[in-house]
Structure formats: C-alpha cells, structure tokens
PDB file of N, H, CA, C and O in Angstrom:
ATOM      1  N   MET A   1       9.302  11.782  37.956  1.00  0.00           N
ATOM      2  CA  MET A   1       8.551  12.708  37.103  1.00  0.00           C
ATOM      3  C   MET A   1       7.180  12.321  36.865  1.00  0.00           C
ATOM      4  O   MET A   1       6.952  11.366  36.123  1.00  0.00           O
ATOM      5  N   ASN A   2       6.026  13.114  37.543  1.00  0.00           N
ATOM      6  H   ASN A   2       6.212  13.890  38.146  1.00  0.00           H
ATOM      7  CA  ASN A   2       4.899  13.009  37.483  1.00  0.00           C
ATOM      8  C   ASN A   2       4.342  13.630  36.505  1.00  0.00           C
ATOM      9  O   ASN A   2       4.872  14.674  36.125  1.00  0.00           O
ATOM     10  N   ALA A   3       2.960  13.078  35.754  1.00  0.00           N
ATOM     11  H   ALA A   3       2.530  12.230  36.062  1.00  0.00           H
ATOM     12  CA  ALA A   3       2.237  13.647  34.852  1.00  0.00           C
ATOM     13  C   ALA A   3       1.588  14.849  35.579  1.00  0.00           C
ATOM     14  O   ALA A   3       1.106  14.689  36.700  1.00  0.00           O
ATOM     15  N   THR A   4       1.566  16.197  34.882  1.00  0.00           N
ATOM     16  H   THR A   4       1.958  16.327  33.971  1.00  0.00           H
ATOM     17  CA  THR A   4       0.764  17.056  35.526  1.00  0.00           C
ATOM     18  C   THR A   4      -0.394  17.147  35.160  1.00  0.00           C
ATOM     19  O   THR A   4      -1.120  17.910  35.798  1.00  0.00           O
ATOM     20  N   GLU A   5      -0.867  16.512  34.184  1.00  0.00           N
ATOM     21  H   GLU A   5      -0.278  15.892  33.666  1.00  0.00           H
ATOM     22  CA  GLU A   5      -2.322  16.626  33.710  1.00  0.00           C
ATOM     23  C   GLU A   5      -2.425  15.399  32.684  1.00  0.00           C
ATOM     24  O   GLU A   5      -1.713  15.240  31.693  1.00  0.00           O
ATOM     25  N   LEU A   6      -3.475  14.550  33.133  1.00  0.00           N
ATOM     26  H   LEU A   6      -4.054  14.679  33.938  1.00  0.00           H
ATOM     27  CA  LEU A   6      -3.974  13.147  32.342  1.00  0.00           C
ATOM     28  C   LEU A   6      -5.390  13.346  31.831  1.00  0.00           C
ATOM     29  O   LEU A   6      -6.393  13.787  32.390  1.00  0.00           O
ATOM     30  N   LYS A   7      -5.159  12.857  30.516  1.00  0.00           N
ATOM     31  H   LYS A   7      -4.343  12.499  30.062  1.00  0.00           H
ATOM     32  CA  LYS A   7      -6.611  13.095  29.986  1.00  0.00           C
ATOM     33  C   LYS A   7      -6.865  11.846  29.159  1.00  0.00           C
ATOM     34  O   LYS A   7      -6.162  11.426  28.240  1.00  0.00           O
ATOM     35  N   VAL A   8      -8.026  11.306  29.655  1.00  0.00           N
ATOM     36  H   VAL A   8      -8.596  11.648  30.402  1.00  0.00           H
ATOM     37  CA  VAL A   8      -8.645  10.043  28.666  1.00  0.00           C
ATOM     38  C   VAL A   8      -9.400  10.447  27.579  1.00  0.00           C
ATOM     39  O   VAL A   8     -10.455  11.068  27.705  1.00  0.00           O
ATOM     40  N   ILE A   9      -8.918  10.127  26.520  1.00  0.00           N
ATOM     41  H   ILE A   9      -8.061   9.622  26.417  1.00  0.00           H
ATOM     42  CA  ILE A   9      -9.794  10.511  25.168  1.00  0.00           C
ATOM     43  C   ILE A   9     -10.922   9.541  25.192  1.00  0.00           C
ATOM     44  O   ILE A   9     -12.098   9.878  25.336  1.00  0.00           O
ATOM     45  N   ASP A  10     -10.530   8.397  25.053  1.00  0.00           N
ATOM     46  H   ASP A  10      -9.575   8.124  24.936  1.00  0.00           H
ATOM     47  CA  ASP A  10     -11.491   7.128  24.934  1.00  0.00           C
ATOM     48  C   ASP A  10     -10.747   5.928  25.526  1.00  0.00           C
ATOM     49  O   ASP A  10      -9.660   6.051  26.091  1.00  0.00           O
ATOM     50  N   ASP A  11     -11.516   4.521  25.338  1.00  0.00           N
ATOM     51  H   ASP A  11     -12.399   4.421  24.879  1.00  0.00           H
ATOM     52  CA  ASP A  11     -10.854   3.375  25.847  1.00  0.00           C
ATOM     53  C   ASP A  11      -9.716   3.055  25.501  1.00  0.00           C
ATOM     54  O   ASP A  11      -9.126   2.287  26.261  1.00  0.00           O
ATOM     55  N   ALA A  12      -9.108   3.451  24.434  1.00  0.00           N
ATOM     56  H   ALA A  12      -9.587   4.075  23.817  1.00  0.00           H
ATOM     57  CA  ALA A  12      -7.902   2.979  24.034  1.00  0.00           C
ATOM     58  C   ALA A  12      -6.707   4.291  23.811  1.00  0.00           C
ATOM     59  O   ALA A  12      -5.568   4.029  23.426  1.00  0.00           O
ATOM     60  N   THR A  13      -7.117   5.571  24.086  1.00  0.00           N
ATOM     61  H   THR A  13      -8.042   5.784  24.399  1.00  0.00           H
ATOM     62  CA  THR A  13      -6.307   6.743  23.894  1.00  0.00           C
ATOM     63  C   THR A  13      -6.437   7.560  25.144  1.00  0.00           C
ATOM     64  O   THR A  13      -7.517   7.912  25.618  1.00  0.00           O
ATOM     65  N   SER A  14      -5.058   7.880  25.727  1.00  0.00           N
ATOM     66  H   SER A  14      -4.180   7.594  25.342  1.00  0.00           H
ATOM     67  CA  SER A  14      -4.812   8.939  26.731  1.00  0.00           C
ATOM     68  C   SER A  14      -3.692   9.824  26.331  1.00  0.00           C
ATOM     69  O   SER A  14      -2.840   9.462  25.519  1.00  0.00           O
ATOM     70  N   GLU A  15      -3.699  10.985  26.905  1.00  0.00           N
ATOM     71  H   GLU A  15      -4.391  11.279  27.564  1.00  0.00           H
ATOM     72  CA  GLU A  15      -2.745  11.898  26.944  1.00  0.00           C
ATOM     73  C   GLU A  15      -2.238  12.568  28.156  1.00  0.00           C
ATOM     74  O   GLU A  15      -3.029  12.979  29.004  1.00  0.00           O
ATOM     75  N   ALA A  16      -0.919  12.705  28.289  1.00  0.00           N
ATOM     76  H   ALA A  16      -0.277  12.370  27.599  1.00  0.00           H
ATOM     77  CA  ALA A  16      -0.380  13.134  29.492  1.00  0.00           C
ATOM     78  C   ALA A  16       0.744  14.282  29.132  1.00  0.00           C
ATOM     79  O   ALA A  16       1.449  14.354  28.126  1.00  0.00           O
ATOM     80  N   LYS A  17       0.682  15.213  30.344  1.00  0.00           N
ATOM     81  H   LYS A  17       0.109  15.155  31.161  1.00  0.00           H
ATOM     82  CA  LYS A  17       1.826  16.155  30.159  1.00  0.00           C
ATOM     83  C   LYS A  17       2.775  16.072  31.025  1.00  0.00           C
ATOM     84  O   LYS A  17       2.434  16.116  32.207  1.00  0.00           O
ATOM     85  N   LEU A  18       4.193  15.934  30.706  1.00  0.00           N
ATOM     86  H   LEU A  18       4.470  15.899  29.746  1.00  0.00           H
ATOM     87  CA  LEU A  18       5.159  15.768  31.872  1.00  0.00           C
ATOM     88  C   LEU A  18       6.042  17.024  31.935  1.00  0.00           C
ATOM     89  O   LEU A  18       6.881  17.206  31.053  1.00  0.00           O
ATOM     90  N   SER A  19       5.892  17.871  32.911  1.00  0.00           N
ATOM     91  H   SER A  19       5.210  17.723  33.628  1.00  0.00           H
ATOM     92  CA  SER A  19       6.895  18.963  33.119  1.00  0.00           C
ATOM     93  C   SER A  19       8.057  18.529  33.162  1.00  0.00           C
ATOM     94  O   SER A  19       8.345  17.447  33.673  1.00  0.00           O
ATOM     95  N   GLU A  20       9.095  19.519  32.491  1.00  0.00           N
ATOM     96  H   GLU A  20       8.861  20.398  32.076  1.00  0.00           H
ATOM     97  CA  GLU A  20      10.539  19.186  32.309  1.00  0.00           C
ATOM     98  C   GLU A  20      10.780  17.808  31.766  1.00  0.00           C
ATOM     99  O   GLU A  20      11.792  17.307  32.256  1.00  0.00           O
ATOM    100  N   GLY A  21      10.116  16.995  30.847  1.00  0.00           N
ATOM    101  H   GLY A  21       9.293  17.402  30.449  1.00  0.00           H
ATOM    102  CA  GLY A  21      10.040  15.925  30.469  1.00  0.00           C
ATOM    103  C   GLY A  21      11.109  15.512  29.283  1.00  0.00           C
ATOM    104  O   GLY A  21      11.619  14.402  29.128  1.00  0.00           O
ATOM    105  N   CYS A  22      11.346  16.872  28.368  1.00  0.00           N
ATOM    106  H   CYS A  22      10.932  17.773  28.494  1.00  0.00           H
ATOM    107  CA  CYS A  22      11.886  16.707  27.297  1.00  0.00           C
ATOM    108  C   CYS A  22      13.604  16.285  27.410  1.00  0.00           C
ATOM    109  O   CYS A  22      14.378  17.009  28.035  1.00  0.00           O
ATOM    110  N   PRO A  23      14.002  15.173  26.798  1.00  0.00           N
ATOM    111  CA  PRO A  23      15.512  15.068  26.930  1.00  0.00           C
ATOM    112  C   PRO A  23      16.344  16.047  26.419  1.00  0.00           C
ATOM    113  O   PRO A  23      17.431  16.324  26.926  1.00  0.00           O
ATOM    114  N   ALA A  24      15.832  16.646  25.321  1.00  0.00           N
ATOM    115  H   ALA A  24      14.949  16.421  24.908  1.00  0.00           H
ATOM    116  CA  ALA A  24      16.663  17.734  24.759  1.00  0.00           C
ATOM    117  C   ALA A  24      16.709  19.008  25.238  1.00  0.00           C
ATOM    118  O   ALA A  24      17.743  19.669  25.137  1.00  0.00           O
ATOM    119  N   CYS A  25      15.561  19.509  25.831  1.00  0.00           N
ATOM    120  H   CYS A  25      14.721  18.973  25.914  1.00  0.00           H
ATOM    121  CA  CYS A  25      15.702  20.835  26.249  1.00  0.00           C
ATOM    122  C   CYS A  25      15.111  21.106  27.838  1.00  0.00           C
ATOM    123  O   CYS A  25      15.224  22.178  28.434  1.00  0.00           O
ATOM    124  N   GLY A  26      14.574  20.096  28.278  1.00  0.00           N
ATOM    125  H   GLY A  26      14.482  19.226  27.795  1.00  0.00           H
ATOM    126  CA  GLY A  26      14.089  20.038  29.553  1.00  0.00           C
ATOM    127  C   GLY A  26      12.519  20.577  29.848  1.00  0.00           C
ATOM    128  O   GLY A  26      11.894  20.559  30.908  1.00  0.00           O
ATOM    129  N   GLY A  27      12.117  21.057  28.531  1.00  0.00           N
ATOM    130  H   GLY A  27      12.625  21.071  27.669  1.00  0.00           H
ATOM    131  CA  GLY A  27      10.759  21.540  28.296  1.00  0.00           C
ATOM    132  C   GLY A  27       9.576  20.587  28.718  1.00  0.00           C
ATOM    133  O   GLY A  27       9.892  19.495  29.189  1.00  0.00           O
ATOM    134  N   ARG A  28       8.095  20.940  28.576  1.00  0.00           N
ATOM    135  H   ARG A  28       7.838  21.827  28.194  1.00  0.00           H
ATOM    136  CA  ARG A  28       7.191  20.172  28.824  1.00  0.00           C
ATOM    137  C   ARG A  28       6.973  19.199  27.655  1.00  0.00           C
ATOM    138  O   ARG A  28       6.965  19.612  26.495  1.00  0.00           O
ATOM    139  N   LEU A  29       6.813  18.027  27.935  1.00  0.00           N
ATOM    140  H   LEU A  29       6.819  17.692  28.877  1.00  0.00           H
ATOM    141  CA  LEU A  29       6.626  16.900  26.936  1.00  0.00           C
ATOM    142  C   LEU A  29       5.335  16.355  26.886  1.00  0.00           C
ATOM    143  O   LEU A  29       4.936  15.777  27.897  1.00  0.00           O
ATOM    144  N   ASP A  30       4.617  16.426  25.919  1.00  0.00           N
ATOM    145  H   ASP A  30       4.941  16.895  25.097  1.00  0.00           H
ATOM    146  CA  ASP A  30       3.109  16.071  25.740  1.00  0.00           C
ATOM    147  C   ASP A  30       3.170  14.620  25.220  1.00  0.00           C
ATOM    148  O   ASP A  30       3.857  14.409  24.221  1.00  0.00           O
ATOM    149  N   VAL A  31       2.557  13.673  25.770  1.00  0.00           N
ATOM    150  H   VAL A  31       1.999  13.844  26.581  1.00  0.00           H
ATOM    151  CA  VAL A  31       2.458  12.277  25.383  1.00  0.00           C
ATOM    152  C   VAL A  31       1.364  11.667  25.175  1.00  0.00           C
ATOM    153  O   VAL A  31       0.521  11.593  26.068  1.00  0.00           O
ATOM    154  N   ARG A  32       1.182  11.133  23.991  1.00  0.00           N
ATOM    155  H   ARG A  32       1.867  11.192  23.266  1.00  0.00           H
ATOM    156  CA  ARG A  32      -0.315  10.273  23.661  1.00  0.00           C
ATOM    157  C   ARG A  32       0.091   9.021  23.664  1.00  0.00           C
ATOM    158  O   ARG A  32       1.151   8.657  23.155  1.00  0.00           O
ATOM    159  N   LEU A  33      -0.679   8.315  24.206  1.00  0.00           N
ATOM    160  H   LEU A  33      -1.540   8.610  24.619  1.00  0.00           H
ATOM    161  CA  LEU A  33      -0.677   6.932  24.284  1.00  0.00           C
ATOM    162  C   LEU A  33      -1.851   6.178  23.681  1.00  0.00           C
ATOM    163  O   LEU A  33      -2.960   6.261  24.208  1.00  0.00           O
ATOM    164  N   SER A  34      -1.644   5.447  22.594  1.00  0.00           N
ATOM    165  H   SER A  34      -0.743   5.379  22.165  1.00  0.00           H
ATOM    166  CA  SER A  34      -3.045   4.760  22.067  1.00  0.00           C
ATOM    167  C   SER A  34      -2.526   3.364  21.523  1.00  0.00           C
ATOM    168  O   SER A  34      -1.382   2.950  21.708  1.00  0.00           O
ATOM    169  N   ALA A  35      -3.516   2.696  20.829  1.00  0.00           N
ATOM    170  H   ALA A  35      -4.446   3.033  20.678  1.00  0.00           H
ATOM    171  CA  ALA A  35      -3.350   1.475  20.127  1.00  0.00           C
ATOM    172  C   ALA A  35      -2.004   1.523  19.176  1.00  0.00           C
ATOM    173  O   ALA A  35      -1.216   0.593  19.008  1.00  0.00           O
ATOM    174  N   GLU A  36      -1.937   2.881  18.579  1.00  0.00           N
ATOM    175  H   GLU A  36      -2.577   3.637  18.715  1.00  0.00           H
ATOM    176  CA  GLU A  36      -0.995   2.715  17.641  1.00  0.00           C
ATOM    177  C   GLU A  36       0.730   2.995  18.116  1.00  0.00           C
ATOM    178  O   GLU A  36       1.708   2.953  17.369  1.00  0.00           O
ATOM    179  N   GLY A  37       0.703   3.233  19.327  1.00  0.00           N
ATOM    180  H   GLY A  37      -0.092   3.267  19.933  1.00  0.00           H
ATOM    181  CA  GLY A  37       1.902   3.517  20.060  1.00  0.00           C
ATOM    182  C   GLY A  37       1.922   4.709  20.962  1.00  0.00           C
ATOM    183  O   GLY A  37       0.865   5.195  21.366  1.00  0.00           O
ATOM    184  N   VAL A  38       3.120   5.211  21.301  1.00  0.00           N
ATOM    185  H   VAL A  38       3.979   4.817  20.973  1.00  0.00           H
ATOM    186  CA  VAL A  38       3.239   6.291  22.167  1.00  0.00           C
ATOM    187  C   VAL A  38       3.964   7.397  21.541  1.00  0.00           C
ATOM    188  O   VAL A  38       5.091   7.113  21.135  1.00  0.00           O
ATOM    189  N   PHE A  39       3.585   8.508  21.389  1.00  0.00           N
ATOM    190  H   PHE A  39       2.670   8.738  21.719  1.00  0.00           H
ATOM    191  CA  PHE A  39       4.091   9.562  20.556  1.00  0.00           C
ATOM    192  C   PHE A  39       4.269  10.609  21.734  1.00  0.00           C
ATOM    193  O   PHE A  39       3.680  10.694  22.811  1.00  0.00           O
ATOM    194  N   THR A  40       5.263  11.368  21.181  1.00  0.00           N
ATOM    195  H   THR A  40       5.742  11.299  20.306  1.00  0.00           H
ATOM    196  CA  THR A  40       5.630  12.755  22.091  1.00  0.00           C
ATOM    197  C   THR A  40       5.905  13.886  21.254  1.00  0.00           C
ATOM    198  O   THR A  40       6.131  13.771  20.049  1.00  0.00           O
ATOM    199  N   VAL A  41       5.890  14.967  21.863  1.00  0.00           N
ATOM    200  H   VAL A  41       5.707  15.060  22.842  1.00  0.00           H
ATOM    201  CA  VAL A  41       6.015  16.492  21.326  1.00  0.00           C
ATOM    202  C   VAL A  41       6.576  17.221  22.414  1.00  0.00           C
ATOM    203  O   VAL A  41       6.028  17.156  23.514  1.00  0.00           O
ATOM    204  N   CYS A  42       7.561  17.882  22.248  1.00  0.00           N
ATOM    205  H   CYS A  42       8.006  17.935  21.354  1.00  0.00           H
ATOM    206  CA  CYS A  42       7.894  19.042  22.973  1.00  0.00           C
ATOM    207  C   CYS A  42       7.240  20.413  22.662  1.00  0.00           C
ATOM    208  O   CYS A  42       7.397  20.977  21.579  1.00  0.00           O
ATOM    209  N   VAL A  43       6.580  20.859  23.567  1.00  0.00           N
ATOM    210  H   VAL A  43       6.452  20.401  24.447  1.00  0.00           H
ATOM    211  CA  VAL A  43       5.998  22.302  23.233  1.00  0.00           C
ATOM    212  C   VAL A  43       7.038  23.407  23.268  1.00  0.00           C
ATOM    213  O   VAL A  43       6.738  24.517  22.827  1.00  0.00           O
ATOM    214  N   HIS A  44       8.203  23.177  23.750  1.00  0.00           N
ATOM    215  H   HIS A  44       8.447  22.275  24.108  1.00  0.00           H
ATOM    216  CA  HIS A  44       9.191  24.313  23.890  1.00  0.00           C
ATOM    217  C   HIS A  44      10.135  24.192  22.689  1.00  0.00           C
ATOM    218  O   HIS A  44      10.333  25.190  21.998  1.00  0.00           O
ATOM    219  N   CYS A  45      10.819  22.851  22.358  1.00  0.00           N
ATOM    220  H   CYS A  45      10.658  22.039  22.920  1.00  0.00           H
ATOM    221  CA  CYS A  45      11.732  22.960  21.253  1.00  0.00           C
ATOM    222  C   CYS A  45      11.256  22.133  20.013  1.00  0.00           C
ATOM    223  O   CYS A  45      11.990  21.938  19.045  1.00  0.00           O
ATOM    224  N   HIS A  46       9.844  21.613  20.117  1.00  0.00           N
ATOM    225  H   HIS A  46       9.247  21.772  20.903  1.00  0.00           H
ATOM    226  CA  HIS A  46       9.326  20.802  19.160  1.00  0.00           C
ATOM    227  C   HIS A  46      10.021  19.791  18.706  1.00  0.00           C
ATOM    228  O   HIS A  46      10.204  19.599  17.504  1.00  0.00           O
ATOM    229  N   LEU A  47      10.469  19.058  19.628  1.00  0.00           N
ATOM    230  H   LEU A  47      10.321  19.214  20.604  1.00  0.00           H
ATOM    231  CA  LEU A  47      11.402  17.683  19.318  1.00  0.00           C
ATOM    232  C   LEU A  47       9.960  16.572  19.460  1.00  0.00           C
ATOM    233  O   LEU A  47       9.206  16.413  20.420  1.00  0.00           O
ATOM    234  N   LEU A  48       9.959  15.918  18.091  1.00  0.00           N
ATOM    235  H   LEU A  48      10.572  16.047  17.311  1.00  0.00           H
ATOM    236  CA  LEU A  48       8.835  14.907  18.011  1.00  0.00           C
ATOM    237  C   LEU A  48       9.528  13.406  18.169  1.00  0.00           C
ATOM    238  O   LEU A  48      10.663  13.168  17.756  1.00  0.00           O
ATOM    239  N   GLY A  49       8.887  12.668  18.667  1.00  0.00           N
ATOM    240  H   GLY A  49       7.965  12.862  19.003  1.00  0.00           H
ATOM    241  CA  GLY A  49       9.268  11.364  19.004  1.00  0.00           C
ATOM    242  C   GLY A  49       8.442  10.255  19.283  1.00  0.00           C
ATOM    243  O   GLY A  49       7.322  10.420  19.766  1.00  0.00           O
ATOM    244  N   ARG A  50       8.961   8.981  18.983  1.00  0.00           N
ATOM    245  H   ARG A  50       9.871   8.847  18.590  1.00  0.00           H
ATOM    246  CA  ARG A  50       8.182   7.809  19.619  1.00  0.00           C
ATOM    247  C   ARG A  50       8.732   7.202  20.875  1.00  0.00           C
ATOM    248  O   ARG A  50       9.933   7.047  21.096  1.00  0.00           O
ATOM    249  N   ALA A  51       7.892   6.918  21.564  1.00  0.00           N
ATOM    250  H   ALA A  51       6.916   7.043  21.385  1.00  0.00           H
ATOM    251  CA  ALA A  51       8.314   6.244  22.907  1.00  0.00           C
ATOM    252  C   ALA A  51       7.753   4.986  23.232  1.00  0.00           C
ATOM    253  O   ALA A  51       6.672   4.576  22.809  1.00  0.00           O
ATOM    254  N   HIS A  52       8.744   4.209  24.221  1.00  0.00           N
ATOM    255  H   HIS A  52       9.622   4.542  24.564  1.00  0.00           H
ATOM    256  CA  HIS A  52       8.340   2.803  24.585  1.00  0.00           C
ATOM    257  C   HIS A  52       8.245   3.101  26.001  1.00  0.00           C
ATOM    258  O   HIS A  52       9.051   3.791  26.624  1.00  0.00           O
ATOM    259  N   LEU A  53       7.046   2.449  26.544  1.00  0.00           N
ATOM    260  H   LEU A  53       6.392   1.888  26.038  1.00  0.00           H
ATOM    261  CA  LEU A  53       7.181   2.328  27.929  1.00  0.00           C
ATOM    262  C   LEU A  53       7.585   0.959  28.436  1.00  0.00           C
ATOM    263  O   LEU A  53       7.154  -0.107  27.995  1.00  0.00           O
ATOM    264  N   VAL A  54       8.464   1.114  29.415  1.00  0.00           N
ATOM    265  H   VAL A  54       8.814   1.980  29.772  1.00  0.00           H
ATOM    266  CA  VAL A  54       9.273  -0.375  29.883  1.00  0.00           C
ATOM    267  C   VAL A  54       9.037  -0.564  31.321  1.00  0.00           C
ATOM    268  O   VAL A  54       9.324   0.368  32.073  1.00  0.00           O
ATOM    269  N   LYS A  55       8.590  -1.565  31.759  1.00  0.00           N
ATOM    270  H   LYS A  55       8.357  -2.322  31.148  1.00  0.00           H
ATOM    271  CA  LYS A  55       8.330  -1.913  33.222  1.00  0.00           C
ATOM    272  C   LYS A  55       9.562  -2.220  33.740  1.00  0.00           C
ATOM    273  O   LYS A  55      10.274  -3.017  33.130  1.00  0.00           O
ATOM    274  N   ASP A  56       9.975  -1.660  34.886  1.00  0.00           N
ATOM    275  H   ASP A  56       9.397  -1.012  35.381  1.00  0.00           H
ATOM    276  CA  ASP A  56      11.257  -1.760  35.614  1.00  0.00           C
ATOM    277  C   ASP A  56      10.587  -2.188  37.077  1.00  0.00           C
ATOM    278  O   ASP A  56       9.563  -1.723  37.578  1.00  0.00           O
ATOM    279  N   GLU A  57      11.495  -3.243  37.628  1.00  0.00           N
ATOM    280  H   GLU A  57      12.327  -3.621  37.221  1.00  0.00           H
ATOM    281  CA  GLU A  57      10.999  -3.627  38.839  1.00  0.00           C
ATOM    282  C   GLU A  57      11.085  -2.796  40.023  1.00  0.00           C
ATOM    283  O   GLU A  57      10.389  -2.921  41.031  1.00  0.00           O
ATOM    284  N   ASP A  58      12.046  -1.890  39.809  1.00  0.00           N
ATOM    285  H   ASP A  58      12.611  -1.789  38.990  1.00  0.00           H
ATOM    286  CA  ASP A  58      12.539  -0.883  40.910  1.00  0.00           C
ATOM    287  C   ASP A  58      11.761   0.334  40.597  1.00  0.00           C
ATOM    288  O   ASP A  58      10.985   0.650  41.499  1.00  0.00           O
ATOM    289  N   ALA A  59      11.762   1.095  39.564  1.00  0.00           N
ATOM    290  H   ALA A  59      12.393   0.839  38.831  1.00  0.00           H
ATOM    291  CA  ALA A  59      11.399   2.127  39.202  1.00  0.00           C
ATOM    292  C   ALA A  59      10.060   2.292  38.659  1.00  0.00           C
ATOM    293  O   ALA A  59       9.694   3.394  38.248  1.00  0.00           O
ATOM    294  N   GLY A  60       9.329   1.302  38.632  1.00  0.00           N
ATOM    295  H   GLY A  60       9.627   0.408  38.966  1.00  0.00           H
ATOM    296  CA  GLY A  60       7.831   1.305  37.875  1.00  0.00           C
ATOM    297  C   GLY A  60       7.894   1.436  36.438  1.00  0.00           C
ATOM    298  O   GLY A  60       8.690   0.735  35.812  1.00  0.00           O
ATOM    299  N   LEU A  61       7.109   2.292  35.825  1.00  0.00           N
ATOM    300  H   LEU A  61       6.462   2.861  36.333  1.00  0.00           H
ATOM    301  CA  LEU A  61       7.243   2.484  34.289  1.00  0.00           C
ATOM    302  C   LEU A  61       8.272   3.358  34.052  1.00  0.00           C
ATOM    303  O   LEU A  61       8.500   4.329  34.773  1.00  0.00           O
ATOM    304  N   GLU A  62       9.035   3.006  32.882  1.00  0.00           N
ATOM    305  H   GLU A  62       8.850   2.217  32.296  1.00  0.00           H
ATOM    306  CA  GLU A  62       9.984   4.024  32.326  1.00  0.00           C
ATOM    307  C   GLU A  62       9.554   4.396  31.059  1.00  0.00           C
ATOM    308  O   GLU A  62       9.073   3.481  30.390  1.00  0.00           O
ATOM    309  N   LEU A  63       9.604   5.573  30.519  1.00  0.00           N
ATOM    310  H   LEU A  63       9.995   6.316  31.062  1.00  0.00           H
ATOM    311  CA  LEU A  63       9.326   6.110  29.256  1.00  0.00           C
ATOM    312  C   LEU A  63      10.634   6.316  28.507  1.00  0.00           C
ATOM    313  O   LEU A  63      11.389   7.188  28.936  1.00  0.00           O
ATOM    314  N   ARG A  64      10.954   5.675  27.534  1.00  0.00           N
ATOM    315  H   ARG A  64      10.340   4.967  27.186  1.00  0.00           H
ATOM    316  CA  ARG A  64      12.149   5.856  26.579  1.00  0.00           C
ATOM    317  C   ARG A  64      11.840   6.268  25.475  1.00  0.00           C
ATOM    318  O   ARG A  64      11.127   5.606  24.721  1.00  0.00           O
ATOM    319  N   LEU A  65      12.392   7.629  25.122  1.00  0.00           N
ATOM    320  H   LEU A  65      12.971   8.167  25.734  1.00  0.00           H
ATOM    321  CA  LEU A  65      12.111   8.274  23.829  1.00  0.00           C
ATOM    322  C   LEU A  65      13.060   8.026  22.883  1.00  0.00           C
ATOM    323  O   LEU A  65      14.265   7.971  23.130  1.00  0.00           O
ATOM    324  N   VAL A  66      12.465   7.843  21.593  1.00  0.00           N
ATOM    325  H   VAL A  66      11.487   7.887  21.393  1.00  0.00           H
ATOM    326  CA  VAL A  66      13.445   7.710  20.342  1.00  0.00           C
ATOM    327  C   VAL A  66      13.266   8.977  19.629  1.00  0.00           C
ATOM    328  O   VAL A  66      12.212   8.958  18.993  1.00  0.00           O
ATOM    329  N   ALA A  67      13.890  10.022  19.514  1.00  0.00           N
ATOM    330  H   ALA A  67      14.746  10.038  20.030  1.00  0.00           H
ATOM    331  CA  ALA A  67      13.702  11.247  18.747  1.00  0.00           C
ATOM    332  C   ALA A  67      13.508  10.834  17.177  1.00  0.00           C
ATOM    333  O   ALA A  67      14.151   9.961  16.594  1.00  0.00           O
ATOM    334  N   ARG A  68      12.616  11.546  16.696  1.00  0.00           N
ATOM    335  H   ARG A  68      12.094  12.255  17.169  1.00  0.00           H
ATOM    336  CA  ARG A  68      12.455  11.401  15.367  1.00  0.00           C
ATOM    337  C   ARG A  68      12.745  12.524  14.481  1.00  0.00           C
ATOM    338  O   ARG A  68      13.346  12.315  13.427  1.00  0.00           O
ATOM    339  N   ALA A  69      12.327  13.833  14.856  1.00  0.00           N
ATOM    340  H   ALA A  69      11.839  14.003  15.712  1.00  0.00           H
ATOM    341  CA  ALA A  69      12.416  14.949  14.067  1.00  0.00           C
ATOM    342  C   ALA A  69      12.243  16.127  14.920  1.00  0.00           C
ATOM    343  O   ALA A  69      11.792  16.025  16.060  1.00  0.00           O
ATOM    344  N   ARG A  70      12.598  17.273  14.383  1.00  0.00           N
ATOM    345  H   ARG A  70      12.965  17.356  13.456  1.00  0.00           H
ATOM    346  CA  ARG A  70      12.186  18.506  14.953  1.00  0.00           C
ATOM    347  C   ARG A  70      11.201  19.209  14.119  1.00  0.00           C
ATOM    348  O   ARG A  70      11.493  19.358  12.932  1.00  0.00           O
ATOM    349  N   ALA A  71      10.150  19.636  14.524  1.00  0.00           N
ATOM    350  H   ALA A  71       9.913  19.515  15.488  1.00  0.00           H
ATOM    351  CA  ALA A  71       9.194  20.453  13.618  1.00  0.00           C
ATOM    352  C   ALA A  71       9.298  21.997  13.832  1.00  0.00           C
ATOM    353  O   ALA A  71       8.592  22.760  13.174  1.00  0.00           O
TER     354      ALA A  71
END
C-alpha cells in the first residue's frame, strides 16, 4: 500500500494518506508521524489509533495499528 499524499509539516512532523488503509472498514487512513508518535484516523468509520512503524527485512516498513477508539 502506498501513500497517496505525503505532506511535510516541519522537520519533525509529516502526514500521509493511505487509500484503503483502515483495518476495520478499508477506508482511507490518515497518518501523522511526529516526535510524539504515529497517530491514525479513518475518515470513513472514524477509527482512531496509535501506530508503530516496524522495519521488516523483506517488506520494508510495516505500519502496525493499535485501535484506541471510535469517534
């Protein structure tokens, strides 16, 4: 899955949009990467989550989502 849009906010913060990235509904997942961590929200089902980036030798970077709430 590739980011459809990547925006650099400042030296420590970036945002990405992952089409069909939500594990709950398959909707677009918006991701914010900052010094505080990686946070996600699905624009379709409103699933809020905290994610972890894991480096995999074969797959590259993997985003692992821990669902926190639904807004």
